[in-house]
C-alpha positions, -999 to 999 in steps of 0.1 A, spaced: 329 78 -449 336 99 -418 367 121 -415 379 135 -383 395 169 -392 409 177 -357 432 147 -354 470 148 -355 471 115 -374 447 94 -395 416 83 -376 390 59 -391 355 64 -377 328 38 -383 295 55 -375 264 39 -360 247 39 -394 277 22 -410 278 -4 -383 242 -13 -388 246 -18 -426 279 -37 -425 280 -74 -434 307 -80 -407 299 -98 -375 334 -93 -359 354 -61 -354 379 -74 -380 351 -81 -406 337 -45 -400 370 -28 -411 382 -54 -436 380 -32 -467 387 2 -452 419 20 -462 449 10 -441 428 -17 -423 421 -54 -428 414 -84 -406 431 -117 -396 402 -137 -411 412 -169 -392 376 -179 -386 355 -155 -407 324 -144 -388 338 -156 -354 375 -149 -349 389 -120 -369 410 -92 -353 415 -58 -370 450 -54 -386 462 -18 -389 488 -10 -415 501 -45 -415 504 -46 -377 484 -70 -355 484 -88 -321 503 -70 -294 507 -38 -315 469 -31 -318 450 -25 -287 413 -33 -287 391 -16 -261 356 -9 -251 348 27 -239 385 32 -231 391 0 -212 410 -30 -227 388 -58 -241 411 -84 -224 406 -119 -237 435 -136 -254 428 -127 -290 462 -110 -294 481 -142 -287 464 -165 -312 445 -158 -344 420 -185 -336 410 -166 -304 380 -144 -309 377 -108 -295 351 -110 -267 333 -79 -280 304 -79 -305 299 -49 -328 261 -55 -328 259 -36 -295 282 -8 -305 272 28 -313 305 38 -329 339 23 -337 371 42 -340 406 32 -351 430 58 -336 467 62 -347 493 88 -338 502 106 -306 467 99 -290 475 62 -287 500 69 -258 471 76 -236 462 39 -236 496 22 -237 527 14 -256 510 -19 -267 494 2 -295 522 10 -319 498 2 -348 468 19 -333 439 16 -309 405 1 -319 379 17 -296 343 4 -295 319 29 -280 285 20 -266 262 32 -238 267 4 -213 279 30 -188 255 59 -195 270 94 -195 237 113 -201 199 106 -200 182 93 -232 162 126 -234 166 162 -224 179 168 -189 152 192 -177 125 194 -151 102 170 -169 129 143 -169 137 147 -132 100 144 -124 87 116 -147 118 102 -164 120 88 -199 131 57 -218 144 47 -251 143 12 -267 162 1 -298 161 -32 -315 185 -43 -342 180 -74 -363 195 -90 -395 194 -121 -416 219 -132 -442 220 -158 -470 256 -169 -471 255 -186 -437 218 -185 -428 226 -158 -402 201 -147 -376 211 -119 -352 193 -96 -329 201 -70 -302 177 -51 -279 190 -20 -260 172 -1 -233 181 33 -218 160 49 -191 164 74 -164 148 96 -138 162 122 -115 199 118 -114 200 80 -122 203 66 -157 203 29 -164 212 8 -195 204 -28 -204 211 -48 -235 210 -84 -247 221 -98 -281 224 -132 -298 237 -145 -331 235 -179 -349 252 -189 -382 258 -221 -400 287 -231 -422 290 -204 -448 289 -208 -486 320 -204 -507 325 -196 -544 350 -225 -550 371 -250 -531 388 -239 -499 419 -260 -503 446 -255 -529 453 -292 -533 417 -303 -538 409 -328 -566 373 -322 -578 374 -354 -597 384 -376 -568 364 -408 -563 353 -396 -529 349 -358 -529 355 -341 -496 326 -328 -475 331 -292 -487 324 -302 -523 288 -291 -518 299 -255 -517 302 -247 -480 333 -240 -459 332 -269 -434 335 -263 -397 327 -226 -399 295 -223 -380 292 -201 -349 268 -190 -321 272 -162 -296 253 -141 -272 256 -118 -243 240 -92 -220 249 -61 -200 235 -41 -172 248 -7 -162 238 24 -143 252 59 -137 246 87 -113 246 121 -129 265 146 -106 245 178 -102 276 200 -105 287 182 -137 299 148 -146 288 112 -138 299 80 -121 288 46 -135 295 9 -136 284 -20 -158 284 -58 -156 287 -76 -190 286 -113 -199 297 -126 -233 295 -162 -245 306 -177 -278 309 -211 -294 324 -213 -328 342 -238 -350 376 -234 -366 378 -240 -404 408 -256 -421 420 -290 -431 431 -304 -397 405 -285 -376 377 -300 -398 391 -335 -395 394 -332 -357 360 -313 -353 378 -284 -336 356 -259 -318 361 -232 -292 338 -224 -262 344 -189 -248 330 -172 -217 339 -137 -203 325 -117 -174 335 -81 -170 329 -54 -145 337 -19 -158 336 15 -143 339 50 -157 334 85 -143 340 122 -147 340 149 -121 340 185 -132 361 205 -107 362 239 -123 389 253 -100 416 277 -110 439 248 -119 419 216 -125 391 213 -150 380 177 -145 391 143 -132 382 111 -151 386 74 -144 383 41 -162 384 7 -147 379 -29 -158 380 -63 -140 378 -93 -164 375 -130 -159 380 -148 -192 382 -185 -202 379 -205 -233 381 -242 -240 395 -257 -273 377 -289 -279 387 -315 -306 387 -352 -314 424 -362 -311 441 -393 -300 408 -411 -294 396 -384 -270 369 -359 -280 369 -331 -255 389 -302 -241 424 -304 -255 435 -270 -241 422 -240 -222 432 -204 -219 423 -181 -190 430 -144 -184 422 -126 -152 428 -89 -159 426 -57 -139 430 -23 -155 427 11 -139 433 45 -155 429 80 -138 434 112 -157 434 149 -146 425 176 -171 440 210 -162 425 244 -170 439 261 -201 469 284 -195 475 315 -215 512 316 -225 530 344 -245 531 322 -276 497 304 -272 471 286 -250 483 254 -233 459 226 -223 473 197 -204 462 163 -191 482 139 -169 473 104 -160 484 71 -144 475 36 -156 479 3 -139 474 -33 -151 476 -67 -136 472 -98 -158 474 -135 -149 475 -160 -178 472 -198 -179 470 -223 -208 466 -258 -193 462 -286 -218 465 -324 -223 499 -319 -239 513 -294 -214 498 -261 -227 514 -233 -246 530 -217 -215 531 -220 -178 510 -197 -156 525 -162 -157 519 -127 -143 524 -93 -159 522 -61 -138 525 -27 -153 522 8 -141 525 39 -163 523 77 -162 516 99 -191 513 136 -199 495 152 -228 500 189 -239 481 206 -266 492 241 -276 471 264 -296 496 287 -312 472 305 -335 436 300 -346 450 279 -375 480 262 -359 480 236 -331 508 215 -316 506 184 -294 533 168 -273 528 135 -254 551 115 -231 547 81 -214 569 61 -191 560 26 -179 574 -2 -157 565 -37 -168 573 -68 -148 568 -103 -162 570 -134 -139 567 -170 -151 587 -201 -160 601 -217 -191 616 -252 -195 651 -256 -209 641 -273 -241 677 -283 -248 687 -299 -215 657 -309 -194 623 -300 -208 605 -315 -177 620 -290 -153 607 -254 -154 631 -226 -147 617 -194 -131 620 -163 -152 616 -127 -143 620 -97 -166 617 -60 -158 613 -34 -186 609 4 -185 596 16 -219 598 53 -225 577 68 -254 571 102 -268 551 118 -297 548 152 -313 522 165 -337 513 196 -357 479 205 -371 475 234 -395 442 247 -410 446 257 -447 423 275 -472 394 257 -488 387 237 -456 420 217 -459 438 205 -428 474 194 -429 490 173 -402 525 161 -392 531 136 -364 563 119 -352 564 91 -326 590 72 -307 574 42 -290 590 15 -269 571 -17 -263 579 -43 -237 577 -80 -249 545 -97 -236 546 -129 -215 536 -153 -244 564 -139 -265 589 -145 -237 576 -178 -222 557 -198 -249 570 -234 -254 544 -256 -268 518 -265 -294 497 -238 -310 471 -258 -329 454 -228 -344 484 -216 -364 498 -251 -369 530 -241 -351 551 -253 -322 558 -219 -305 590 -213 -286 593 -180 -267 625 -161 -262 631 -150 -226 659 -127 -237 638 -105 -260 646 -68 -255 623 -38 -258 609 -32 -292 614 3 -305 594 20 -332 600 55 -348 571 67 -370 567 98 -392 533 105 -408 521 133 -431 484 139 -436 460 161 -456 423 160 -452 391 179 -460 360 169 -440 333 192 -454 321 204 -487 313 186 -520 348 171 -521 358 152 -489 390 133 -487 418 120 -465 454 112 -475 483 99 -454 519 89 -460 539 72 -432 570 53 -424 579 33 -393 613 20 -385 615 -9 -359 645 -16 -338 640 -52 -326 607 -60 -343 593 -91 -326 577 -118 -348 571 -156 -350 599 -168 -372 591 -199 -392 626 -213 -394 619 -244 -415 619 -274 -392 586 -292 -384 576 -309 -352 553 -335 -338 542 -331 -303 574 -320 -285 605 -299 -292 628 -329 -295 609 -341 -326 615 -308 -345 637 -314 -376 641 -303 -412 619 -325 -433 605 -342 -401 574 -363 -399 554 -337 -379 527 -313 -391 536 -284 -368 560 -257 -381 587 -246 -356 580 -209 -347 607 -191 -327 599 -157 -313 627 -136 -328 638 -100 -333 650 -82 -364 651 -46 -375 623 -38 -400 608 -9 -420 571 -4 -427 561 23 -452 528 30 -468 501 53 -481 463 56 -477 437 77 -496 400 79 -496 376 105 -511 340 113 -519 328 138 -544 292 150 -547 289 153 -584 254 167 -590 218 169 -577 196 141 -589 159 132 -582 159 153 -550 191 138 -538 228 139 -546 248 115 -568 285 112 -562 317 91 -567 340 76 -541 374 59 -543 401 45 -521 437 33 -522 461 18 -497 495 1 -497 519 -11 -470 553 -25 -477 572 -41 -449 607 -56 -450 636 -65 -428 666 -42 -430 689 -72 -433 669 -85 -463 636 -104 -468 600 -95 -462 579 -93 -430 554 -122 -432 517 -118 -438 513 -83 -450 481 -70 -467 482 -64 -505 479 -32 -525 442 -23 -529 424 1 -552 387 7 -553 359 31 -562 321 34 -567 290 54 -570 265 66 -544 231 84 -543 215 98 -512 187 120 -500 171 127 -466 158 91 -464 174 69 -490 210 57 -495 221 36 -525 257 28 -533 279 3 -551 316 -1 -547 343 -24 -562 376 -30 -544 404 -47 -562 432 -63 -542 464 -70 -562 483 -103 -559 506 -104 -528 540 -118 -539 562 -100 -513 562 -128 -489 585 -143 -462 613 -167 -473 598 -196 -453 563 -206 -442 543 -183 -466 529 -187 -501 519 -161 -526 483 -149 -527 464 -141 -558 443 -109 -562 406 -106 -560 376 -83 -567 352 -75 -539 319 -60 -551 296 -45 -525 262 -28 -529 238 -12 -504 202 1 -504 187 15 -472 157 36 -462 152 56 -430 119 69 -419 108 89 -388 73 87 -372 52 108 -350 60 103 -312 27 85 -307 32 60 -335 32 23 -323 59 15 -348 83 36 -329 100 70 -335 124 59 -362 130 29 -384 158 19 -409 154 -9 -434 182 -20 -457 196 -47 -480 234 -51 -484 252 -74 -508 288 -85 -503 312 -103 -527 285 -101 -553 309 -114 -580 312 -145 -559 350 -142 -562 376 -165 -548 390 -144 -519 419 -154 -499 434 -130 -473 472 -128 -475 475 -120 -438 457 -152 -426 476 -183 -414 448 -204 -431 445 -186 -464 456 -217 -484 429 -237 -467 400 -213 -460 381 -191 -485 363 -160 -474 325 -162 -477 309 -161 -512 281 -139 -525 259 -127 -496 227 -107 -492 220 -93 -458 187 -77 -448 187 -56 -417 162 -35 -396 167 -11 -368 137 3 -349 139 30 -322 110 34 -297 
């Protein structure tokens, strides 16, 4: 557990050591059991986005080194995030005022994955020896797992000489259909004359394969700072579990190429401290293949061509009569072009979104113990596309253009208290412009089993959040607690209204013969409120190490102000365990209980029973002499997940009634640094 004491709102940090020992192979899987976080779990091990305090999709921004990860994962739960945690060095989930730095499309939070693809420093000391002879660092990460016959590996190289530093990495993963503790479908008959293919104890159509590589380089500026770029390629092929996807052999083939840039220039003038920039150019495409209507091939494709640039100026601190003020101002621009061609017309016509924003951050140190933060952001968002008139002439597209100007602001207080305690208070008002698929969708969405109909008249979504926090990051007792409430004006959601459809809108009817639920993008006022707590207590020394206890709790309740529940909300969870550690060994066992989720939407959602998730870990880290051929450092470990082999269904998943999460799993991992 890592706690960030200097944040104005809760921040979840997944360290490098925790990333290596996790059983998760997607960003969502990594944070699945952490307080306030879970995952969409649509295709476990392949397509699983992080969910923050019950918020997902366009309210949670996923980025790599400060640049949006792009892809199309936010518009469909079957769409994987084109970013693999195996190459990451740290993962952060940021909430509160800091999220306005990256955009209003982050009401729930920002998931930032950090790695060294754009090096900011050499892999060894920056001294005369480095400039003369240079140095290099190689790290290899490997793992195998029993539940899905997983094999994964990543190799990372960092080297430099003089003022030039380079990075290269390559990674790959292969997994078969994963084992399950029971039957994945609620309506299964184990005594049927012809048992279904999953009767043997595996989740059918759940295998996956992925791989990628990156090459980057930076120039270290002698006066301070750096400028660097990286080229990254990511490929993935995975199958989609579920009743119909299994019957139609549904699989997705993804390919993304990214060019990213990042830099920092230390000015050191009387007014400006530093100038920083982030940039990303992405070309993304995936094909959805299936055997439907006598044709086994590409049924639909999604593409995303995305350009994002952000420039920020950090000003020198200013001494005021009531404190020291540190400010940063930035501008951000984004251009996105989306398409979704398909045999049956696609989910939406080609559309463009252009956005430009300016933001200002002010941090005021009032006393040594009291700090305040004030953030403002203003954007202009333009969405251009077309949408057929489904009621008059569905064959004739009508051009649509919407212009939005969201304005957001946030305020925070941070106060140091006795005994290492830190109290925080943050208040946010965030406006979010509707995204193009929310406005312009009008077709089949096979993954969620819906016929999606966008609403071109959606207005800006507004959210007001208040959060109280108390944390202690050091000492024998470390903990973090948070209480929050968010009120939405015009909460945008896919409303399952009751009718079902076949392959077009005209077929939609109550009690119809189709298998697609009609989902209308709608707006209603809503309230989210919740609490999170986690702690660790070092109880006593034992066998040269320390034994301790840990626990966690989280709850989120979301309802519409006019009555009814917001669909697909995580359950109440309570957990705890024991750990023992010394300079080299770490042993821990933790049990997380999720209570049944019965606070469900009136239509299109079923209750979810509770579960018990037992996890255990044993790892050993050793350091060698510099001349040792085995490397300078090695970590070996064994991690068990769902050791009770419990029947786990995720209440936020569209496929929870058809797809079980993986059963008991043992994962062995090794990390070697040369």
